[in-house]
C-alpha positions as CSV (number, residue, x, y, z in Angstrom):
1,M,0.9,8.7,18.5
2,T,3.8,7.5,17.0
3,V,3.6,4.0,15.8
4,H,6.7,1.7,15.1
5,I,7.4,-1.4,12.9
6,S,10.2,-3.8,13.6
7,R,12.6,-4.2,11.2
8,K,11.8,-7.8,10.5
9,H,8.0,-6.8,9.8
10,W,9.0,-3.9,7.5
11,Q,11.4,-6.2,5.3
12,G,8.6,-8.7,5.5
13,L,6.1,-6.1,4.2
14,L,8.7,-5.1,1.3
15,V,9.0,-9.0,0.2
16,E,5.1,-9.5,0.5
17,L,4.6,-6.5,-1.8
18,E,7.6,-7.6,-4.3
19,D,5.9,-11.0,-4.4
20,A,2.5,-9.6,-5.2
21,R,4.1,-7.4,-7.7
22,R,5.8,-10.0,-9.7
23,Q,2.6,-12.4,-9.6
24,R,0.6,-9.3,-10.6
25,H,-2.1,-9.8,-7.8
26,L,-3.4,-7.6,-4.9
27,L,-3.1,-8.4,-1.2
28,T,-5.9,-7.9,1.4
29,Y,-5.0,-5.8,4.6
30,R,-6.2,-9.0,6.7
31,A,-3.7,-11.2,4.7
32,L,-0.9,-9.0,5.1
33,I,-1.5,-8.7,8.9
34,E,-1.7,-12.6,9.0
35,R,1.4,-13.3,7.0
36,L,3.5,-10.8,8.6
37,Q,2.1,-11.9,12.2
38,L,1.8,-8.2,13.2
39,P,1.2,-7.5,16.8
40,T,-1.7,-5.5,18.1
41,P,-2.8,-2.8,17.2
42,A,-2.0,-4.5,13.9
43,M,-3.9,-2.6,11.5
44,T,-2.7,0.7,13.0
45,T,1.0,-0.6,12.5
46,L,0.2,-1.7,8.9
47,T,-1.4,1.6,8.0
48,A,1.3,3.4,9.3
49,A,3.8,1.3,7.3
50,L,1.8,1.5,4.2
51,E,1.7,5.3,4.4
52,H,5.5,5.6,5.2
53,L,6.1,3.5,2.0
54,A,3.7,5.5,-0.1
55,A,5.7,8.7,1.0
56,L,9.1,7.1,0.3
57,D,7.8,6.1,-3.2
58,A,6.1,9.5,-3.8
59,R,9.5,10.9,-3.0
60,A,11.5,8.6,-5.2
61,G,8.9,9.3,-8.3
62,R,7.9,5.8,-8.1
63,P,4.4,4.0,-8.4
64,L,3.2,3.7,-4.8
65,R,3.4,-0.1,-3.9
66,S,0.8,0.4,-1.0
67,S,-1.7,0.3,-3.8
68,L,-1.5,-3.3,-4.0
69,V,-3.0,-3.6,-0.7
70,I,-6.9,-3.5,-0.6
71,S,-9.9,-3.9,1.4
72,Q,-11.4,-7.4,1.4
73,G,-14.9,-5.7,0.8
74,A,-17.0,-5.5,-2.3
75,S,-15.0,-2.3,-3.4
76,R,-11.7,-4.1,-3.8
77,L,-10.3,-0.9,-3.3
78,P,-7.8,0.4,-0.4
79,R,-9.5,1.9,2.4
80,T,-10.4,5.6,2.6
81,G,-7.5,6.5,4.5
82,F,-5.2,5.2,1.6
83,F,-6.7,7.9,-0.8
84,E,-6.4,10.5,1.8
85,C,-2.9,9.8,2.2
86,V,-2.1,9.5,-1.7
87,E,-4.2,13.1,-1.9
88,R,-1.6,14.7,0.8
89,L,1.2,13.3,-1.2
90,G,0.0,15.0,-4.4
91,R,-0.9,11.9,-6.3
92,F,-4.5,11.9,-6.3
93,S,-7.3,14.6,-5.9
94,G,-11.0,13.4,-5.6
95,A,-13.6,11.6,-3.5
96,P,-11.9,8.3,-2.1
97,D,-15.1,6.4,-2.7
98,G,-16.0,7.4,-6.2
99,P,-15.2,6.1,-9.9
100,A,-12.2,8.8,-9.9
101,A,-10.6,6.8,-7.0
102,A,-11.4,3.5,-8.4
103,G,-9.9,4.5,-11.8
104,W,-6.8,6.0,-10.3
105,H,-6.3,3.1,-8.2
106,A,-6.6,0.7,-11.1
107,A,-4.1,2.9,-13.3
108,E,-1.6,2.9,-10.2
109,V,-1.9,-0.7,-9.9
110,V,-0.8,-1.2,-13.5
111,R,2.0,1.1,-13.1
112,V,3.3,-0.7,-10.0
113,F,3.1,-4.2,-11.8
114,E,5.1,-2.6,-14.9
115,F,7.8,-1.0,-12.7
116,D,10.9,-2.6,-11.6
117,Y,11.8,-1.4,-7.9
118,P,15.5,-1.3,-7.0
119,E,16.7,-3.6,-4.3
120,E,16.2,-2.4,-0.6
121,P,19.5,-1.8,1.3
């Protein structure tokens, strides 16, 4: 199944992530869906967009901005699919729900906070 995100929503996602980076805070999936007003299937669309952004960042050798998006559950980590995605990208290896994942995520968030991303065209 192919999922598309509108240019407006894509640009909105980049703006929200840049704001979060500058303010050094994390966003939940739910908050992003609500802020962007993504149409149904919102979570599927957001997930696909975040995975695409992770691939773009990885290809450019940048910290993964998608790591700023977390579950609102007790773990305060991204969903399992995020760790599966970053493993496919060669950025992480290990159990998606263990201490290695939490440590890797915390370090990646710091890298994102400290990196200056170029303006998007």
